N, C-alpha and C positions, 0 to 999 in steps of 0.2 A: 883650442880654437874650434869653433863650430865647423868651419870648412874642412878641417883635417879630421874631425871626429866623425863626420857623416859616413865616409866609406867604411870605417871600422864598424860602425853601428849596423850598416846594411849587411856587411859580411857576417857579422855575428848573428843577426836575425836569420839570414839565409842558411847559415851553417846549422843553426839550431833546428830550423824547419826540416832540412835534409836529414839531420841526425835522427829526429823524431820519426820521420818516414821510414828510414832504414831500420830503426828499432821496431816499428810497428809491423813491417813486412816480416822481419826475422822472427818476431814473437808469434805472429799468426802461423807461420810455417811450423815452428817448433810445437805449438799447441795442437795443431791439426794432425801432425804426423804421430803424435803420442796418443791421439784419440783412437779408440777401437773402431773397427769397421761396423757399419750399421747392419741392417737386416740382410740375411743371406740372399744372394742373387739367384734368379730363376734361370736354370740351365736350359740350353737347347736340347732337343731330342738326339741330335748327332752333330759332330763338328761340321761347320759350314764349308762349302766349296769357296775357293779364293783365287782370284785372278790378280796378278801383279801387273800394273801398268807403269811403264818406264817412260816418263815424259822427256823428250829430247829435241833440242834445236841447236844445230851446229855443235854437237858434243862428240865428234869423232874421237877426240883424244881420251875421253872418259868412258865411252860405251863398252869397249872390250872388257875392262875390269869390272864394271857394274854388272854386265850380263854374266860374266864368269862367276861372280858371287851368287847371283840368283840361281844359276844352274847347280850350285854346290850347297843348297840348303839342306839341313837335316830333315826338315819336313817340307818337301818341294811344293810349290803352288800348283794348282790344277792347270794353270796356263800363265804364260808370260807374254805380254803384248807391248811391243815397242811403238809408242805413239810419236812418230817422226813428223814434226810440225814443219814440213817443207824445208829441211836442212839443205844448205848449199855448199857444205864442206865435204869431207870424205866419208860422211856417214853411210851413204848408199854403198860405196865400194866396200867398206868394212863389214856391213851386214851381209852383203852378198858373198864376199870372198872368205871371210873368217867364220861365218856362221851358216853359210849356204842358204840364205833366206831370199825369197822373192817378195817384192812389195805387193801388198794388197791395198787397193784404193777404196774398196767397198767393205763387205763383210769378210774378215779373215777366217771366220768359222762357218763354212757352208752348212746349210740346213741338214740336220740329222748326223753331221760329222762330229766325232768326239772333240771336246774342247781341251786339247792337250798341247804341250810343247811350247815352242818359241815362235811367235808370229811378228811380222813387221807390217804395221799400218802406216802407209805413206799418205800424208795429208797435204793439202795446200796450206801455205803459211797463213795462220790466222790468230796466233797468240796461244799462250799456254792453256788458259781456261777453256777455250774452244776445242783445242786438241784433246784435252782430258775428257770433256763432255762427249766428244765423238767416240773416243776409245771406250769409255764406260758403257756407252750405248751398245757397243758391239760385244761386250763381255756377257757371259751367260752364267756367272757365278753369283752366290748369295752375298758375298763380300768382295769388294775391290780394294786392293792395297796400292797406293799411289806413291811413286818414288821419283826423285829427280835423278837425272843421268850422272850427275857429279857426286853421287853418294855411293859408299861402299857398305853394303848391308851385312850385318853380323850373321853368322851361319844359322843361328836359331831364331832369327827375327820373324820369318814367315810363320813358323810354328807357334811362336809366342802370340802373334796376332790371331791365328786361328783358334788357339786355346782360349784367348780372352773373349772372343765372340761366342765360343762354344759354352763357356762357363757362365755367361751372362746374356740371356736372350734380349735384355733391354739395352744392351750396348749398341749405340747407333753410329758413333764416331769414335775413333781411337787415334791417338798420336803416339809416335814412337819417341825414342830418346836420341837426341843428336849429340855427337861429339865432334869437335872441330879438328880438321887436319890441314896443315899448311906445309910449305917447303921447310927445309932444315937450316936455312940461313938464320943467323943470330936474331935479326930483327923479326923474322917470321916466327921464331920460337917464342919470343916475348909476346907477340900478338896472340899466338895460340894459347899461351898460359892465361892471359886475361880472358880470352873468349871461353876457354874451358871452365874457368871459374863462373863466368856469366851463365853458360849453358847448364852447369850443375845447379846453380841457384834457380834458374828458370824451371828445370825439371822438378825440383823439390816443391817449388811454388805451385806447379801444375798438379802435383800429387796432393797438395794441401787443398786446393780449390776443388779438385775432384771429389773429395770427401764431403764437400758442401753441395755437390751436384751443380757447381757453378763454373766449371772449366769451359773456356771458350778459346783458348790458345792452342791451336793444333799446328803441327809442323808440316807444311806442304811438301817438304823434302821426304817425309815418311809419315803417312797417315793411312788409315783404312776406314771404310764406311760401308754400311749395309746398303744393298741395292734398294731396299724399302725406303730408307732415309734419303738416299741420293735422289731417287725418283720423286719422292714427296716434296722435297724442297726445290726441285727444278735444276739440280746440278750446280756447277760453278757459274758465277756471273762474270762474263767477259768484260764488263764495264767497271768492275771493282779492282782497285789496286792491290788488294790482298784477298784473293779469291778463297783461300783456305780459311782465313779468319772470318770472312763474311759468311761462308757456308755454315760454320759452327754457330754463329749467331742465329741464322735462319733455322737451324735444327732446334735450338732452344725455343725460338718463337713458335715454330710449328707444333712442337710438343706441348707447349703451354696452351695454345689456342685449341688443340684437339684433345686435351686430357691424356696425352701419351706419357708413358713412363720411360722415355728415352734417356740414355745417359751418354755423356762424353767422358772418356777415360784416357789414362796414360798407361802404356804397357811397358813395364821395365825391361822385359826381355827383348823388345824390338829395338835394338841398338844399331844405329847406322853412323858411319863417319862421313861427314860432309865437308866439302871444300869450303874453307873459311878465308876471309880476307887476310892477306899476309903483310899489308902495308897500311899505314894510317889513312891514306887517300882512298884505298879500296874499301876500308871499313866505313868511311864517311859516305861513300857512294851507296853502299849496301843499306846503311841506316836511313839514308834519304828515302830510298824505295820503301823500306819496311815501315817507317814511321808515317809516311804519307798514306800508306794503306791502312795503318791503324787509325789515323785520324778520320779518314773517310768512313771507315766502318763504324767507329764510335759515334760519329755524327749521324749516320744512317739509323742507328738503333738507340738514339738518345732518349727515346721514350721508355727504355728499360732503366735508365739511371734513377736510382732511388725508388723504383717501383716495387712495392711489396708483393705484387702479383707474381713476380719472378723470384720470390724468396731471396736467398742470399746472393744470387746472381745479380739481382737488381739493387738490393740495399747495401751490399758490401763490395762485390767485385767491380761493378760498373762505376760505383763512386770512387773506388781506388784508381780505376783507369782514367777517370776524369782528372785526378791529380797528376797521373802520369803524362797526360797531354800537356800540362803546364811545366813539368819537371825540367825539360831542357832550358826553358826561359829562366826559371829560378836558378838552376845550376850554373848557367853561364853568367847570369847577373851577379851571383854570389862570388864566382871566380874573379870577375872584373872588379868588384868592390874590394875583394881581398888584395888584388894587385895594386889598386889605388891606395889602399890603407898601408901597404908595405912601403910605398914610396913617399907617404906623407909623414909628418912629424909624429913621433911615438905618442900614443895615448894609452890610458888604462884599458880602453875598450879593445885595443889590439891584443893585449895579453889574454883577454877573455876569448877572442877569436881563435888564437893559436891553441889555447887549452881545449876549446870545443873541437878543433880539427884533430888534435891528438886523441881526444876521447873517441871521436868517430872512427879514426883509424884503428884504434885498439879494438873497438867493438866489431868492426868489419873484418879485422884479421882473425879474431876468435870465431866469428860466424863462418868465415871461409874454411877454417879447419874443421868445425863441426859439420859443415855442408859436405866437405870431401868425404869424411868418414861415413856419414849417413847415406850419401849417394852410393858409395861403393858397397855398403852393406845391402842396400836395396837392389841395385842392379847386378851385383856379383862381379863387378869389374875390379881390376887391380889398380893400386895407387900408382899414379904417374909421376909424382913429385914428392920430395921430402917435405916434412911438416914445416920447417922454417920458410921454405919457398912458398908454400901454400899461404902461410900467414902473411908473408911479405906482399904477395900478389893481392890478397884481400885488403890489406891495409892501404896499399898504394893506389888501388883501383879508382877510388872516388876523385882523386886529384890528378889523374892521368888519363887512363883509358876511358873513364866515364865522360870526361870532357870532350874527347874525340867523338864519342857516341852522341853527345848533346849537339855538337856542331852539325853532324849528319841529320839529327832529328830536327834541328832548326831549319835546315834546308828541306826537310820533309814537310814542314808547314807550307813551304812554297809549292812543293809537289802536290800537296792536298788542294791548294787553291787552283792550280793549273789542271789537276786531275788526269795527267797523262804520264806514263812511263813506258819503257820498252818491254820486251819479253821477260816475264817475271819468274823468279825461282826463290 
C-alpha cells in the first residue's frame, strides 16, 4: 500500500544519504592522514614566550586542580593569568587563601616588572569573550594559550604548544586535543564512551583538514594564538555565540585578504581533559549552544562557501559544513520515518532499510576501531577500552548518541534565530 510504503522509502533514502556522508568523511580522513607533509615549515629564530590565560566564571570547584596542573608543566609558561569574569562563588576566597593571590583590576604586570608567575585579574562580569580580550591585552608574550577552568591540562601541553609555534613561524592559531571526563556512574561512563569516540574522530578530521590548510575548528577549551594574529583580527567577538570558531574564520579571511601565509593547526601533544556532559539532558543543552554558534558563524562567512579564492577551505570544507547544518534535520527525519515504517505493515523496502542500517553500523564500527588506533599512535596516548567495546560504540552511535546530538542541534537552530546564550565555554 502506498501509505505504508512511504515511511520505509523515506527512511531508506535518508539512511543512504547519511551512510554516504559518513563514508565520505571517513574516506577523506584516511586519505589525508596517509598523505605526506608538504613543504618544510619556516622555524622561528627562538621559541616564543607564552602566557596561559585561564578563563573562569564561578569555577571555584575546578580552579584548584586546573591551576595545580599548570604549575606542574614540564615546560612552564612564562606567566599564568586567571581571567576571573566577576565570579560570585568562592573563587576569590580560593585564589586568596590557597594561592596567596591579590586581585588586580588593571594591569597585573606593572611596567618594567618581569612577567612571571601566577596572577589574578579580577574583572566586572561581561562574558567570556570580553574577559579573554581584556586578559590578552594585558599579556606581554608572543603567544597566548587560552584554557577553560574546567580543563585538566596534560603535563607536556604548554611545551607542545611552544614547540609548535617555534617550529612553524607561520602558525597563527593552534588547537589542542580534548578528551572528555565525567563522573564514574554507569550512565556517565556510557556518555563518556560515546563522547570519547566523537572527540577522537573530530581530532583526526582536524588533522586531515589541517593538511589542506582548511582547518577552522579550534577548541576554545584549549587553544593558542600568536599576538600578531590576535591583534590583527581584533580579538574575540562578544556578539558571537562561538567566539573561538568565529576567530578562526576571521584569521583565514584576514590572511587571504592580505596575502599572509598564516596557518591554523592542531597540536597532538597539547592534550587536555575537559568536563563533558554526563547525562543526555546535559548533552542536549551543550549541543544547543555549540550548534547555535556554528550556524551563526557559518552564516556570517557564507561568502566563503564554494569560493575558490579560499582554496579547499572554500570549495571543500565550507561546502561540507553546509551539509552539517542540515544534518540534524535529515537525521531526525530519517529516524522518525524508520519508526513509522517499523509500525506499518511490512514491505520489501523495510528490508532494504534494515540492510542499509546494518551496513552503516558495520562501517562505523570498523571506522571507530581504526580511529582509536590511529589517534593513539598520533597522540601517544594509551588505549582506554578494549576493541569490542570500541567497535560496539562506533556501531551504535548513529542510532543512539547521534540522535541526542541532533535533538540539541535542532534546538541550536532556535538559538541561532534568537542569537543569545549565557556565559559560553
